[in-house]
C-alpha positions in Angstrom: 19.9 18.0 3.6 18.3 14.6 3.1 14.5 14.4 3.0 12.4 12.2 5.1 10.4 9.6 3.2 7.0 11.1 2.5 4.0 9.6 4.1 6.1 7.0 5.9 4.6 5.1 8.9 5.0 1.9 10.7 1.9 -0.3 11.1 3.4 -1.7 14.3 1.0 -1.5 17.3 -2.2 -1.7 15.2 -4.7 -3.8 16.9 -5.9 -6.9 15.1 -7.7 -10.1 16.1 -5.7 -11.8 18.8 -3.0 -9.2 19.2 -1.2 -6.3 17.6 1.1 -5.9 14.6 4.8 -6.2 15.5 6.7 -2.9 15.3 9.4 -2.8 12.5 7.7 -5.4 10.3 5.3 -3.5 8.0 5.9 0.0 6.7 3.9 2.1 4.2 5.0 5.2 2.3 5.0 7.3 -0.8 7.8 6.7 -3.4 11.1 6.6 -1.5 14.4 7.8 -2.9 17.9 6.4 -2.2 19.0 9.3 -0.1 15.9 9.5 2.0 16.1 9.2 5.8 13.5 8.0 8.3 12.7 9.0 11.9 14.8 7.2 14.5 11.8 5.1 15.6 11.4 3.5 12.2 13.5 0.7 10.9 15.3 1.9 7.8 16.2 0.9 5.1 13.7 -1.9 4.7 14.8 -5.4 3.6 11.8 -6.1 1.4 10.3 -3.4 -0.8 7.0 -4.0 -2.5 6.5 -1.5 -5.3 2.9 -1.2 -6.5 3.6 1.2 -9.4 3.0 0.3 -13.1 5.8 -0.2 -15.6 5.4 3.3 -17.1 6.2 4.8 -13.6 9.1 2.6 -12.5 12.9 3.2 -12.9 15.4 0.9 -14.5 16.6 0.2 -10.9 14.5 0.9 -7.8 15.8 3.7 -5.7 16.3 1.4 -2.7 17.8 -1.5 -4.6 21.1 -2.7 -3.2 22.7 -5.6 -1.3 20.4 -7.2 1.1 17.3 -5.6 -0.3 14.6 -7.6 -2.2 12.5 -5.5 -4.5 9.2 -6.8 -5.8 6.8 -5.2 -8.2 3.1 -5.8 -8.4 1.3 -3.2 -10.5 -2.1 -2.5 -9.0 -3.3 0.0 -11.6 -2.3 -1.5 -14.9 -5.7 -0.8 -16.2 -4.8 2.9 -16.4 -2.9 3.4 -19.6 -2.1 6.4 -21.8 -5.2 7.3 -23.8 -7.5 5.6 -21.4 -9.6 8.1 -19.4 -9.3 7.4 -15.7 -12.4 7.0 -13.5 -13.7 10.3 -12.2 -13.5 9.5 -8.5 -11.1 7.6 -6.3 -14.0 5.4 -5.1 -14.4 4.3 -8.7 -10.7 3.9 -9.1 -10.4 1.6 -6.1 -13.2 -0.6 -7.4 -11.4 -0.8 -10.8 -8.3 -1.9 -8.9 -10.3 -4.7 -7.2 -11.9 -5.8 -10.4 -8.8 -5.8 -12.6 -5.8 -6.6 -10.5 -7.1 -8.8 -7.7 -4.4 -11.4 -8.5 -1.7 -8.8 -7.9 -3.3 -7.9 -4.6 -3.1 -11.6 -3.6 0.6 -11.5 -4.6 1.2 -8.5 -2.3 -0.3 -10.3 0.6 1.8 -13.4 -0.2 5.0 -11.3 -0.3 4.2 -9.7 3.1 3.4 -13.0 4.6 6.7 -14.6 3.4 8.9 -11.8 4.7 9.5 -13.4 8.1 11.9 -11.6 10.4 12.2 -8.7 7.8 11.1 -5.1 7.6 8.7 -4.8 4.6 7.9 -1.5 2.9 4.8 -1.2 0.7 4.7 1.8 -1.5 3.3 3.3 -4.7 3.7 6.9 -5.8 1.8 8.8 -3.1 1.5 5.9 -0.7 -2.3 6.6 -0.6 -4.3 4.7 -3.2 -2.7 1.4 -4.2 -0.8 1.3 -0.9 -4.0 2.2 1.0 -6.0 -0.7 -0.6 -3.1 -3.1 0.0 -2.7 -2.2 3.7 -6.4 -2.3 4.1 -6.4 -5.9 2.8 -3.6 -6.9 5.2 -5.5 -5.4 8.1 -8.9 -6.8 7.1 -7.4 -10.3 6.7 -6.0 -10.0 10.2 -9.3 -9.0 11.7 -8.6 -5.3 12.4 -11.7 -3.2 13.2 -13.2 -1.3 10.3 -12.7 2.1 12.0 -9.0 1.4 12.5 -8.5 0.5 8.9 -10.3 3.8 7.8 -8.3 5.8 10.4 -5.0 4.5 9.0 -6.0 5.4 5.5 -7.0 8.9 6.5 -3.6 9.6 8.1 -2.3 10.3 4.6 -4.2 13.5 4.5 -1.8 14.9 7.1 1.1 14.4 4.7 -0.4 15.9 1.5 2.1 18.8 1.4 5.0 16.5 1.8 3.7 14.2 -1.0 3.2 17.1 -3.3 6.7 18.4 -2.7 8.1 15.0 -3.6 6.0 14.9 -6.8 7.2 18.4 -7.7 10.8 17.5 -7.2 10.5 14.4 -9.4 8.1 15.3 -12.1 7.8 19.1 -12.1 5.8 20.2 -15.1 5.8 16.7 -16.5 3.3 15.5 -13.9 0.5 13.6 -15.4 -2.8 15.5 -15.3 -5.2 13.5 -13.2 -8.7 14.5 -11.9 -8.3 17.0 -9.1 -10.2 14.7 -6.7 -7.3 12.2 -6.9 -5.3 14.4 -4.5 -7.8 13.9 -1.7 -8.2 11.1 0.8 -11.9 10.5 0.7 -13.4 8.2 3.4 -16.0 6.9 0.9 -13.2 5.5 -1.3 -11.8 3.2 1.3 -15.2 2.6 2.7 -16.3 1.3 -0.7 -13.4 -1.2 -0.7 -14.4 -2.4 2.8 -18.0 -2.7 1.7 -17.0 -4.8 -1.3 -15.2 -7.2 1.0 -17.8 -7.2 3.7 -20.5 -8.0 1.2 -18.7 -10.9 -0.2 -19.5 -14.4 1.1 -17.0 -15.0 3.9 -16.0 -11.3 4.0 -12.5 -10.1 3.3 -11.2 -13.7 3.7 -13.7 -15.0 1.3 -12.9 -12.3 -1.3 -9.2 -13.0 -0.9 -9.7 -16.7 -1.4 -11.9 -16.1 -4.4 -9.1 -14.0 -5.9 -6.7 -16.9 -5.5 -5.4 -16.5 -2.0 -5.1 -19.4 0.4 -5.9 -20.0 4.1 -2.2 -20.9 4.5 -1.1 -17.5 3.4 -3.4 -15.8 5.9 -2.0 -18.1 8.7 1.5 -17.2 7.6 0.6 -13.5 7.5 -0.5 -13.7 11.1 2.6 -15.5 12.1 4.8 -13.0 10.4 3.1 -9.8 11.6 1.2 -10.4 14.8 2.3 -10.8 18.3 
């Protein structure tokens, strides 16, 4: 029996400034496999796949690669390497992400914005940390309310068992030993990201532009996703 993609959800219907995100345009999930299935109300398979994993995690060929599917890779945690101790908390990890791979986060937003009339999936391993920050950036740039961004992030906690089952299937005893707190979905981690953006001159938009993003990309993001 095929498994359902872990931690999969459609951002469609999320309220943003001036409207809502179109259903079937932006999905987020944990690592998908080629034989995964999705609920009937979710467009699957996606036509654009944005993989946020680092080179040491990725396969020779992405599990969803195939005709009509564009796979893009933007590693958002390349600062974590073998022999380098990871930050003790997810809040610190997310800040490291913002400090060291901001240019890749801009590339993620560009890719989502350019995927007009397509279903785009953003994923990492658990679909929680790198994916969570990326989706938060999309929502913040579109003017979503802070509480709605946090609420979307926290939904992952409901899928923890499913995510762990996927990890056990793929990695078994070879799973990397990370701090126990990395399994959690702490509100302070995503709140810290939002605080960083809010405190920047111009807010999330100002931070995005400082990292190399353009107003044109934000306009295109709105055109692609919002109705």
